[in-house]
Backbone and ligand atoms as CSV (ligand in chain L), in Angstrom:
chain,resi,resn,atom,element,x,y,z
A,1,MET,N,N,30.842,73.772,-20.210
A,1,MET,CA,C,30.698,72.724,-19.178
A,1,MET,C,C,29.893,71.554,-19.747
A,2,THR,N,N,30.379,70.333,-19.525
A,2,THR,CA,C,29.633,69.156,-19.993
A,2,THR,C,C,28.400,68.970,-19.120
A,3,PRO,N,N,27.214,68.841,-19.726
A,3,PRO,CA,C,26.015,68.677,-18.895
A,3,PRO,C,C,26.018,67.336,-18.157
A,4,PRO,N,N,25.603,67.325,-16.886
A,4,PRO,CA,C,25.514,66.051,-16.166
A,4,PRO,C,C,24.581,65.084,-16.889
A,5,LEU,N,N,24.986,63.816,-16.939
A,5,LEU,CA,C,24.188,62.793,-17.621
A,5,LEU,C,C,23.220,62.131,-16.643
A,6,ILE,N,N,21.953,62.100,-17.016
A,6,ILE,CA,C,20.932,61.437,-16.215
A,6,ILE,C,C,20.393,60.251,-17.018
A,7,ALA,N,N,20.461,59.074,-16.424
A,7,ALA,CA,C,19.865,57.890,-17.057
A,7,ALA,C,C,18.371,57.895,-16.756
A,8,VAL,N,N,17.567,57.800,-17.803
A,8,VAL,CA,C,16.108,57.709,-17.629
A,8,VAL,C,C,15.727,56.298,-18.066
A,9,LEU,N,N,15.486,55.446,-17.074
A,9,LEU,CA,C,15.314,54.006,-17.328
A,9,LEU,C,C,13.856,53.606,-17.144
A,10,ASN,N,N,13.372,52.808,-18.074
A,10,ASN,CA,C,11.968,52.389,-18.076
A,10,ASN,C,C,11.875,50.879,-18.095
A,11,GLY,N,N,11.013,50.345,-17.239
A,11,GLY,CA,C,10.848,48.911,-17.118
A,11,GLY,C,C,9.783,48.330,-18.029
A,12,PRO,N,N,9.339,47.128,-17.697
A,12,PRO,CA,C,8.511,46.337,-18.608
A,12,PRO,C,C,7.158,46.967,-18.950
A,13,ASN,N,N,6.783,46.750,-20.180
A,13,ASN,CA,C,5.481,47.138,-20.743
A,13,ASN,C,C,5.346,48.629,-21.028
A,14,LEU,N,N,6.357,49.411,-20.646
A,14,LEU,CA,C,6.261,50.847,-20.935
A,14,LEU,C,C,6.493,51.129,-22.421
A,15,ASN,N,N,7.029,50.131,-23.150
A,15,ASN,CA,C,7.107,50.258,-24.612
A,15,ASN,C,C,5.707,50.255,-25.236
A,16,MET,N,N,4.701,49.876,-24.453
A,16,MET,CA,C,3.335,49.819,-24.985
A,16,MET,C,C,2.518,51.068,-24.637
A,17,LEU,N,N,3.178,52.067,-24.061
A,17,LEU,CA,C,2.449,53.302,-23.728
A,17,LEU,C,C,1.786,53.860,-24.989
A,18,GLY,N,N,0.638,54.428,-24.802
A,18,GLY,CA,C,-0.115,54.988,-25.934
A,18,GLY,C,C,-1.266,54.082,-26.314
A,19,THR,N,N,-1.001,52.771,-26.274
A,19,THR,CA,C,-2.077,51.819,-26.580
A,19,THR,C,C,-2.449,51.002,-25.351
A,20,ARG,N,N,-1.593,51.001,-24.346
A,20,ARG,CA,C,-1.794,50.180,-23.146
A,20,ARG,C,C,-2.732,50.899,-22.173
A,21,GLU,N,N,-3.894,50.327,-21.909
A,21,GLU,CA,C,-4.843,50.876,-20.928
A,21,GLU,C,C,-4.796,52.413,-20.889
A,22,PRO,N,N,-5.151,53.058,-21.991
A,22,PRO,CA,C,-4.993,54.523,-22.044
A,22,PRO,C,C,-5.796,55.279,-20.989
A,23,GLU,N,N,-6.859,54.649,-20.491
A,23,GLU,CA,C,-7.638,55.317,-19.432
A,23,GLU,C,C,-6.815,55.439,-18.142
A,24,LYS,N,N,-5.780,54.612,-17.998
A,24,LYS,CA,C,-4.901,54.718,-16.820
A,24,LYS,C,C,-3.594,55.432,-17.169
A,25,TYR,N,N,-2.986,55.040,-18.299
A,25,TYR,CA,C,-1.633,55.509,-18.604
A,25,TYR,C,C,-1.607,56.674,-19.589
A,26,GLY,N,N,-2.778,57.029,-20.144
A,26,GLY,CA,C,-2.826,58.153,-21.078
A,26,GLY,C,C,-2.507,57.731,-22.505
A,27,HIS,N,N,-2.407,58.706,-23.372
A,27,HIS,CA,C,-2.250,58.444,-24.804
A,27,HIS,C,C,-0.824,58.683,-25.314
A,28,ALA,N,N,0.033,59.248,-24.471
A,28,ALA,CA,C,1.413,59.511,-24.912
A,28,ALA,C,C,2.147,58.186,-25.111
A,29,THR,N,N,2.929,58.126,-26.166
A,29,THR,CA,C,3.748,56.943,-26.431
A,29,THR,C,C,5.106,57.101,-25.721
A,30,LEU,N,N,5.882,56.017,-25.701
A,30,LEU,CA,C,7.214,56.113,-25.083
A,30,LEU,C,C,8.093,57.101,-25.859
A,31,ASP,N,N,7.904,57.173,-27.169
A,31,ASP,CA,C,8.649,58.165,-27.958
A,31,ASP,C,C,8.284,59.581,-27.519
A,32,ASP,N,N,6.991,59.799,-27.228
A,32,ASP,CA,C,6.562,61.114,-26.725
A,32,ASP,C,C,7.246,61.422,-25.389
A,33,VAL,N,N,7.318,60.400,-24.536
A,33,VAL,CA,C,7.945,60.595,-23.219
A,33,VAL,C,C,9.429,60.926,-23.397
A,34,GLU,N,N,10.069,60.228,-24.334
A,34,GLU,CA,C,11.495,60.520,-24.584
A,34,GLU,C,C,11.664,61.957,-25.085
A,35,ALA,N,N,10.775,62.391,-25.974
A,35,ALA,CA,C,10.868,63.764,-26.503
A,35,ALA,C,C,10.668,64.777,-25.368
A,36,LEU,N,N,9.692,64.507,-24.502
A,36,LEU,CA,C,9.454,65.391,-23.345
A,36,LEU,C,C,10.695,65.465,-22.462
A,37,CYS,N,N,11.311,64.316,-22.216
A,37,CYS,CA,C,12.505,64.277,-21.369
A,37,CYS,C,C,13.672,65.021,-22.028
A,38,ALA,N,N,13.824,64.825,-23.334
A,38,ALA,CA,C,14.937,65.473,-24.044
A,38,ALA,C,C,14.784,66.994,-24.006
A,39,GLU,N,N,13.548,67.448,-24.237
A,39,GLU,CA,C,13.280,68.897,-24.233
A,39,GLU,C,C,13.507,69.476,-22.831
A,40,THR,N,N,12.988,68.781,-21.823
A,40,THR,CA,C,13.121,69.252,-20.436
A,40,THR,C,C,14.587,69.269,-20.020
A,41,ALA,N,N,15.296,68.209,-20.379
A,41,ALA,CA,C,16.708,68.110,-20.002
A,41,ALA,C,C,17.497,69.263,-20.619
A,42,GLU,N,N,17.234,69.569,-21.865
A,42,GLU,CA,C,17.973,70.645,-22.517
A,42,GLU,C,C,17.750,71.968,-21.796
A,43,GLU,N,N,16.480,72.229,-21.436
A,43,GLU,CA,C,16.174,73.467,-20.703
A,43,GLU,C,C,16.901,73.532,-19.368
A,44,LEU,N,N,17.107,72.378,-18.771
A,44,LEU,CA,C,17.694,72.320,-17.426
A,44,LEU,C,C,19.222,72.198,-17.442
A,45,GLY,N,N,19.795,72.051,-18.627
A,45,GLY,CA,C,21.251,71.870,-18.697
A,45,GLY,C,C,21.681,70.468,-18.326
A,46,LEU,N,N,20.845,69.480,-18.649
A,46,LEU,CA,C,21.167,68.074,-18.401
A,46,LEU,C,C,21.267,67.331,-19.723
A,47,ALA,N,N,21.994,66.236,-19.739
A,47,ALA,CA,C,21.960,65.301,-20.869
A,47,ALA,C,C,21.237,64.052,-20.369
A,48,ILE,N,N,20.549,63.346,-21.268
A,48,ILE,CA,C,19.874,62.121,-20.837
A,48,ILE,C,C,20.280,60.928,-21.700
A,49,ASP,N,N,20.180,59.770,-21.060
A,49,ASP,CA,C,20.290,58.498,-21.782
A,49,ASP,C,C,18.974,57.781,-21.469
A,50,PHE,N,N,18.063,57.764,-22.434
A,50,PHE,CA,C,16.695,57.282,-22.229
A,50,PHE,C,C,16.575,55.864,-22.773
A,51,ARG,N,N,16.151,54.936,-21.927
A,51,ARG,CA,C,16.068,53.527,-22.352
A,51,ARG,C,C,14.850,52.831,-21.774
A,52,GLN,N,N,14.438,51.748,-22.454
A,52,GLN,CA,C,13.357,50.883,-21.946
A,52,GLN,C,C,13.743,49.442,-22.182
A,53,THR,N,N,13.407,48.594,-21.224
A,53,THR,CA,C,13.594,47.146,-21.405
A,53,THR,C,C,12.473,46.384,-20.700
A,54,ASN,N,N,12.196,45.217,-21.223
A,54,ASN,CA,C,11.242,44.330,-20.539
A,54,ASN,C,C,11.960,43.362,-19.602
A,55,GLY,N,N,13.276,43.383,-19.633
A,55,GLY,CA,C,14.040,42.384,-18.884
A,55,GLY,C,C,14.584,42.914,-17.566
A,56,GLU,N,N,14.384,42.162,-16.521
A,56,GLU,CA,C,14.871,42.578,-15.194
A,56,GLU,C,C,16.404,42.621,-15.161
A,57,GLY,N,N,17.030,41.583,-15.732
A,57,GLY,CA,C,18.491,41.529,-15.719
A,57,GLY,C,C,19.100,42.695,-16.481
A,58,GLU,N,N,18.493,43.021,-17.617
A,58,GLU,CA,C,19.019,44.124,-18.422
A,58,GLU,C,C,18.902,45.447,-17.654
A,59,LEU,N,N,17.776,45.608,-16.955
A,59,LEU,CA,C,17.576,46.830,-16.170
A,59,LEU,C,C,18.642,46.921,-15.067
A,60,VAL,N,N,18.915,45.785,-14.410
A,60,VAL,CA,C,19.940,45.737,-13.366
A,60,VAL,C,C,21.305,46.106,-13.967
A,61,THR,N,N,21.619,45.546,-15.126
A,61,THR,CA,C,22.903,45.851,-15.778
A,61,THR,C,C,23.003,47.331,-16.127
A,62,TRP,N,N,21.920,47.894,-16.649
A,62,TRP,CA,C,21.941,49.328,-16.995
A,62,TRP,C,C,22.173,50.186,-15.760
A,63,VAL,N,N,21.549,49.806,-14.644
A,63,VAL,CA,C,21.764,50.562,-13.393
A,63,VAL,C,C,23.236,50.452,-12.995
A,64,GLN,N,N,23.785,49.243,-13.032
A,64,GLN,CA,C,25.204,49.057,-12.669
A,64,GLN,C,C,26.110,49.926,-13.538
A,65,GLU,N,N,25.769,50.008,-14.834
A,65,GLU,CA,C,26.615,50.767,-15.767
A,65,GLU,C,C,26.577,52.274,-15.520
A,66,CYS,N,N,25.617,52.707,-14.706
A,66,CYS,CA,C,25.516,54.146,-14.397
A,66,CYS,C,C,26.659,54.605,-13.503
A,67,ARG,N,N,27.232,53.669,-12.761
A,67,ARG,CA,C,28.317,54.019,-11.843
A,67,ARG,C,C,29.505,54.587,-12.620
A,68,GLY,N,N,29.916,55.791,-12.235
A,68,GLY,CA,C,31.056,56.431,-12.897
A,68,GLY,C,C,30.710,57.036,-14.236
A,69,ARG,N,N,29.449,56.917,-14.671
A,69,ARG,CA,C,29.058,57.377,-15.995
A,69,ARG,C,C,27.955,58.427,-15.903
A,70,ALA,N,N,26.970,58.156,-15.021
A,70,ALA,CA,C,25.826,59.061,-14.888
A,70,ALA,C,C,25.890,59.787,-13.544
A,71,ALA,N,N,25.191,60.937,-13.498
A,71,ALA,CA,C,25.144,61.718,-12.249
A,71,ALA,C,C,23.902,61.370,-11.439
A,72,GLY,N,N,22.914,60.770,-12.092
A,72,GLY,CA,C,21.679,60.423,-11.391
A,72,GLY,C,C,20.820,59.508,-12.256
A,73,ILE,N,N,19.814,58.922,-11.622
A,73,ILE,CA,C,18.929,57.968,-12.308
A,73,ILE,C,C,17.476,58.346,-12.064
A,74,VAL,N,N,16.742,58.508,-13.143
A,74,VAL,CA,C,15.277,58.611,-13.074
A,74,VAL,C,C,14.772,57.265,-13.571
A,75,ILE,N,N,13.949,56.616,-12.772
A,75,ILE,CA,C,13.529,55.259,-13.147
A,75,ILE,C,C,12.040,55.051,-12.927
A,76,ASN,N,N,11.394,54.521,-13.969
A,76,ASN,CA,C,10.052,53.965,-13.805
A,76,ASN,C,C,10.226,52.445,-13.876
A,77,PRO,N,N,10.281,51.792,-12.722
A,77,PRO,CA,C,10.565,50.356,-12.713
A,77,PRO,C,C,9.370,49.507,-13.123
A,78,ALA,N,N,8.203,50.153,-13.291
A,78,ALA,CA,C,6.979,49.468,-13.732
A,78,ALA,C,C,6.751,48.209,-12.889
A,79,GLY,N,N,6.527,47.074,-13.525
A,79,GLY,CA,C,6.174,45.858,-12.786
A,79,GLY,C,C,7.259,45.349,-11.846
A,80,TYR,N,N,8.526,45.798,-12.044
A,80,TYR,CA,C,9.602,45.346,-11.155
A,80,TYR,C,C,9.659,46.133,-9.847
A,81,THR,N,N,8.859,47.199,-9.772
A,81,THR,CA,C,8.801,48.011,-8.549
A,81,THR,C,C,8.526,47.148,-7.327
A,82,THR,N,N,7.546,46.281,-7.491
A,82,THR,CA,C,7.001,45.549,-6.343
A,82,THR,C,C,7.657,44.191,-6.130
A,83,THR,N,N,8.575,43.810,-7.032
A,83,THR,CA,C,9.117,42.445,-6.968
A,83,THR,C,C,10.638,42.365,-6.890
A,84,SER,N,N,11.352,43.425,-7.331
A,84,SER,CA,C,12.773,43.209,-7.629
A,84,SER,C,C,13.728,43.694,-6.543
A,85,ILE,N,N,14.165,42.756,-5.727
A,85,ILE,CA,C,15.226,43.058,-4.759
A,85,ILE,C,C,16.540,43.276,-5.519
A,86,ALA,N,N,16.711,42.576,-6.651
A,86,ALA,CA,C,17.931,42.748,-7.452
A,86,ALA,C,C,18.055,44.182,-7.958
A,87,LEU,N,N,16.942,44.751,-8.367
A,87,LEU,CA,C,16.960,46.134,-8.855
A,87,LEU,C,C,17.260,47.089,-7.698
A,88,LEU,N,N,16.629,46.854,-6.549
A,88,LEU,CA,C,16.924,47.662,-5.361
A,88,LEU,C,C,18.410,47.584,-5.033
A,89,ASP,N,N,18.972,46.385,-5.016
A,89,ASP,CA,C,20.386,46.219,-4.665
A,89,ASP,C,C,21.293,46.965,-5.642
A,90,ALA,N,N,20.952,46.921,-6.925
A,90,ALA,CA,C,21.768,47.623,-7.931
A,90,ALA,C,C,21.714,49.134,-7.683
A,91,LEU,N,N,20.521,49.632,-7.391
A,91,LEU,CA,C,20.376,51.078,-7.147
A,91,LEU,C,C,21.168,51.486,-5.907
A,92,LEU,N,N,21.124,50.655,-4.865
A,92,LEU,CA,C,21.889,50.956,-3.648
A,92,LEU,C,C,23.390,50.880,-3.933
A,93,ALA,N,N,23.781,49.938,-4.781
A,93,ALA,CA,C,25.208,49.730,-5.065
A,93,ALA,C,C,25.832,50.909,-5.796
A,94,VAL,N,N,25.067,51.541,-6.702
A,94,VAL,CA,C,25.689,52.620,-7.485
A,94,VAL,C,C,25.755,53.925,-6.704
A,95,GLY,N,N,24.921,54.058,-5.683
A,95,GLY,CA,C,25.030,55.215,-4.796
A,95,GLY,C,C,24.782,56.561,-5.463
A,96,LEU,N,N,23.896,56.589,-6.436
A,96,LEU,CA,C,23.567,57.845,-7.126
A,96,LEU,C,C,22.199,58.343,-6.671
A,97,PRO,N,N,21.912,59.643,-6.838
A,97,PRO,CA,C,20.542,60.083,-6.576
A,97,PRO,C,C,19.567,59.396,-7.527
A,98,VAL,N,N,18.452,58.943,-6.966
A,98,VAL,CA,C,17.457,58.195,-7.742
A,98,VAL,C,C,16.100,58.857,-7.542
A,99,ILE,N,N,15.395,59.106,-8.633
A,99,ILE,CA,C,13.997,59.528,-8.538
A,99,ILE,C,C,13.143,58.458,-9.212
A,100,GLU,N,N,12.204,57.948,-8.445
A,100,GLU,CA,C,11.291,56.889,-8.910
A,100,GLU,C,C,10.034,57.566,-9.451
A,101,VAL,N,N,9.651,57.159,-10.647
A,101,VAL,CA,C,8.467,57.759,-11.292
A,101,VAL,C,C,7.436,56.672,-11.585
A,102,HIS,N,N,6.186,56.967,-11.276
A,102,HIS,CA,C,5.063,56.146,-11.737
A,102,HIS,C,C,4.068,57.069,-12.410
A,103,ILE,N,N,3.615,56.658,-13.558
A,103,ILE,CA,C,2.666,57.483,-14.311
A,103,ILE,C,C,1.342,57.573,-13.551
A,104,THR,N,N,0.935,56.435,-13.027
A,104,THR,CA,C,-0.331,56.377,-12.285
A,104,THR,C,C,-0.050,56.543,-10.792
A,105,ASN,N,N,-1.099,56.836,-10.052
A,105,ASN,CA,C,-0.965,56.889,-8.591
A,105,ASN,C,C,-1.122,55.464,-8.060
A,106,ILE,N,N,0.020,54.814,-7.858
A,106,ILE,CA,C,0.007,53.393,-7.474
A,106,ILE,C,C,-0.736,53.168,-6.156
A,107,HIS,N,N,-0.840,54.204,-5.339
A,107,HIS,CA,C,-1.507,54.061,-4.031
A,107,HIS,C,C,-3.031,54.072,-4.131
A,108,ARG,N,N,-3.547,54.503,-5.271
A,108,ARG,CA,C,-5.001,54.429,-5.505
A,108,ARG,C,C,-5.383,53.155,-6.211
A,109,ARG,N,N,-4.377,52.344,-6.544
A,109,ARG,CA,C,-4.650,51.149,-7.349
A,109,ARG,C,C,-4.627,49.901,-6.461
A,110,GLU,N,N,-4.533,48.750,-7.072
A,110,GLU,CA,C,-4.590,47.495,-6.319
A,110,GLU,C,C,-3.523,47.493,-5.214
A,111,GLU,N,N,-3.864,46.840,-4.134
A,111,GLU,CA,C,-2.976,46.721,-2.968
A,111,GLU,C,C,-1.555,46.247,-3.376
A,112,PHE,N,N,-1.462,45.287,-4.295
A,112,PHE,CA,C,-0.146,44.723,-4.617
A,112,PHE,C,C,0.783,45.735,-5.289
A,113,ARG,N,N,0.234,46.866,-5.749
A,113,ARG,CA,C,1.089,47.893,-6.370
A,113,ARG,C,C,1.626,48.887,-5.347
A,114,HIS,N,N,1.165,48.798,-4.106
A,114,HIS,CA,C,1.485,49.852,-3.146
A,114,HIS,C,C,2.910,49.779,-2.622
A,115,HIS,N,N,3.425,48.559,-2.463
A,115,HIS,CA,C,4.767,48.444,-1.891
A,115,HIS,C,C,5.842,48.521,-2.974
A,116,SER,N,N,6.830,49.392,-2.750
A,116,SER,CA,C,7.922,49.527,-3.710
A,116,SER,C,C,9.258,49.207,-3.056
A,117,TYR,N,N,9.955,48.200,-3.575
A,117,TYR,CA,C,11.326,47.961,-3.138
A,117,TYR,C,C,12.230,49.123,-3.555
A,118,VAL,N,N,11.976,49.631,-4.762
A,118,VAL,CA,C,12.826,50.688,-5.319
A,118,VAL,C,C,12.827,51.931,-4.431
A,119,SER,N,N,11.706,52.201,-3.765
A,119,SER,CA,C,11.623,53.400,-2.913
A,119,SER,C,C,12.682,53.403,-1.817
A,120,LYS,N,N,13.143,52.227,-1.430
A,120,LYS,CA,C,14.194,52.133,-0.402
A,120,LYS,C,C,15.510,52.734,-0.890
A,121,ALA,N,N,15.656,52.909,-2.214
A,121,ALA,CA,C,16.876,53.504,-2.752
A,121,ALA,C,C,16.614,54.889,-3.347
A,122,ALA,N,N,15.362,55.333,-3.281
A,122,ALA,CA,C,14.994,56.572,-3.998
A,122,ALA,C,C,15.139,57.809,-3.117
A,123,THR,N,N,15.680,58.851,-3.702
A,123,THR,CA,C,15.698,60.156,-3.031
A,123,THR,C,C,14.272,60.686,-2.966
A,124,GLY,N,N,13.520,60.508,-4.044
A,124,GLY,CA,C,12.135,60.967,-4.094
A,124,GLY,C,C,11.312,60.104,-5.022
A,125,VAL,N,N,10.005,60.213,-4.869
A,125,VAL,CA,C,9.065,59.407,-5.659
A,125,VAL,C,C,7.989,60.328,-6.216
A,126,ILE,N,N,7.677,60.162,-7.494
A,126,ILE,CA,C,6.601,60.925,-8.132
A,126,ILE,C,C,5.610,59.922,-8.705
A,127,ALA,N,N,4.358,60.046,-8.303
A,127,ALA,CA,C,3.344,59.101,-8.791
A,127,ALA,C,C,2.040,59.832,-9.051
A,128,GLY,N,N,1.384,59.442,-10.140
A,128,GLY,CA,C,0.019,59.910,-10.373
A,128,GLY,C,C,-0.090,61.184,-11.177
A,129,LEU,N,N,1.009,61.700,-11.684
A,129,LEU,CA,C,0.945,62.955,-12.430
A,129,LEU,C,C,1.097,62.737,-13.930
A,130,GLY,N,N,0.858,61.497,-14.357
A,130,GLY,CA,C,0.961,61.190,-15.783
A,130,GLY,C,C,2.412,61.259,-16.230
A,131,VAL,N,N,2.608,61.370,-17.543
A,131,VAL,CA,C,3.987,61.374,-18.052
A,131,VAL,C,C,4.721,62.657,-17.669
A,132,GLN,N,N,3.983,63.663,-17.262
A,132,GLN,CA,C,4.587,64.904,-16.765
A,132,GLN,C,C,5.502,64.618,-15.564
A,133,GLY,N,N,5.246,63.511,-14.888
A,133,GLY,CA,C,6.093,63.108,-13.759
A,133,GLY,C,C,7.561,62.969,-14.156
A,134,TYR,N,N,7.814,62.577,-15.405
A,134,TYR,CA,C,9.207,62.461,-15.861
A,134,TYR,C,C,9.881,63.838,-15.916
A,135,ALA,N,N,9.140,64.830,-16.403
A,135,ALA,CA,C,9.697,66.189,-16.489
A,135,ALA,C,C,9.951,66.725,-15.077
A,136,LEU,N,N,9.016,66.449,-14.170
A,136,LEU,CA,C,9.179,66.903,-12.786
A,136,LEU,C,C,10.372,66.204,-12.126
A,137,ALA,N,N,10.558,64.946,-12.457
A,137,ALA,CA,C,11.692,64.203,-11.900
A,137,ALA,C,C,13.013,64.811,-12.386
A,138,LEU,N,N,13.069,65.180,-13.661
A,138,LEU,CA,C,14.299,65.782,-14.187
A,138,LEU,C,C,14.552,67.139,-13.541
A,139,GLN,N,N,13.468,67.880,-13.292
A,139,GLN,CA,C,13.601,69.173,-12.607
A,139,GLN,C,C,14.215,68.969,-11.225
A,140,ALA,N,N,13.687,68.005,-10.488
A,140,ALA,CA,C,14.219,67.712,-9.154
A,140,ALA,C,C,15.662,67.236,-9.254
A,141,MET,N,N,15.952,66.431,-10.263
A,141,MET,CA,C,17.296,65.900,-10.438
A,141,MET,C,C,18.293,67.022,-10.728
A,142,ALA,N,N,17.875,68.011,-11.503
A,142,ALA,CA,C,18.767,69.139,-11.814
A,142,ALA,C,C,19.214,69.800,-10.511
A,143,GLY,N,N,18.296,69.939,-9.570
A,143,GLY,CA,C,18.658,70.506,-8.271
A,143,GLY,C,C,19.607,69.593,-7.511
A,144,LEU,N,N,19.359,68.308,-7.570
A,144,LEU,CA,C,20.180,67.351,-6.813
A,144,LEU,C,C,21.611,67.262,-7.338
A,145,VAL,N,N,21.777,67.373,-8.663
A,145,VAL,CA,C,23.130,67.214,-9.232
A,145,VAL,C,C,23.797,68.557,-9.527
A,146,GLY,N,N,23.074,69.653,-9.216
A,146,GLY,CA,C,23.662,70.981,-9.408
A,146,GLY,C,C,23.923,71.301,-10.866
A,147,ALA,N,N,22.923,71.047,-11.702
A,147,ALA,CA,C,23.074,71.337,-13.142
A,147,ALA,C,C,23.208,72.844,-13.347
A,148,GLY,N,N,24.063,73.215,-14.315
A,148,GLY,CA,C,24.289,74.635,-14.598
A,148,GLY,C,C,23.253,75.170,-15.550
A,149,ASP,N,N,23.205,76.468,-15.670
A,149,ASP,CA,C,22.343,77.130,-16.640
A,149,ASP,C,C,22.900,76.834,-18.032
A,150,PRO,N,N,22.081,76.280,-18.959
A,150,PRO,CA,C,22.612,75.931,-20.278
A,150,PRO,C,C,23.154,77.138,-21.043
A,151,ASP,N,N,22.745,78.358,-20.630
A,151,ASP,CA,C,23.243,79.552,-21.313
A,151,ASP,C,C,24.597,80.005,-20.767
A,152,ASP,N,N,24.980,79.432,-19.629
A,152,ASP,CA,C,26.299,79.753,-19.060
A,152,ASP,C,C,27.361,79.180,-19.971
A,153,GLU,N,N,28.345,79.977,-20.282
A,153,GLU,CA,C,29.404,79.511,-21.191
A,153,GLU,C,C,30.542,78.813,-20.465
A,154,GLU,N,N,30.520,78.878,-19.113
A,154,GLU,CA,C,31.645,78.299,-18.344
A,154,GLU,C,C,31.736,76.797,-18.551
L,1,DHK,C1,C,3.645,51.116,-14.524
L,1,DHK,C2,C,3.442,49.773,-14.503
L,1,DHK,O1,O,3.746,49.034,-15.561
L,1,DHK,C3,C,2.828,49.080,-13.360
L,1,DHK,O2,O,3.347,47.785,-13.200
L,1,DHK,C4,C,2.985,49.868,-12.073
L,1,DHK,C5,C,3.495,51.940,-13.311
L,1,DHK,C6,C,2.576,51.318,-12.287
L,1,DHK,C7,C,3.169,53.394,-13.642
L,1,DHK,O3,O,2.199,53.942,-13.112
L,1,DHK,O4,O,3.913,53.996,-14.404
L,1,DHK,O5,O,2.207,49.259,-11.055
């Protein structure tokens, strides 16, 4: 059985993980996060397409391209969480299960980080659990898309 494909999309400044405000975001780099996602996905019988961009338009295009290609989207929209109606519209347009991830607990931070447009399209939201939130999101996604046991030969 072909494993369901999950797009793991990362927004602006997440390419700087590891050196960016480590007291908030931790020491793991984006490569570490990709490795964690790849390992978790394999255990769960999922395939991933892991990407990062600083551009809002590119993120919107990647979401659009998920239609007919991916079974679900795990997204850390980063700074576009609170600003991007275009990203929300793209997520609504593709009609796939979406899990929104934030490394930090955005609700304990500045007021302007509390409101998320993306949450209006999200099946679930994970915030404040560090990069482990990505692994938890993939676990939840496996349930949502009905991923098979990777040891099953069917
Ligand atoms: C990452 C960012 O870049 C911020 O803009 C968000 C989010 C929080 C995170 O916790 O992963 O406000």
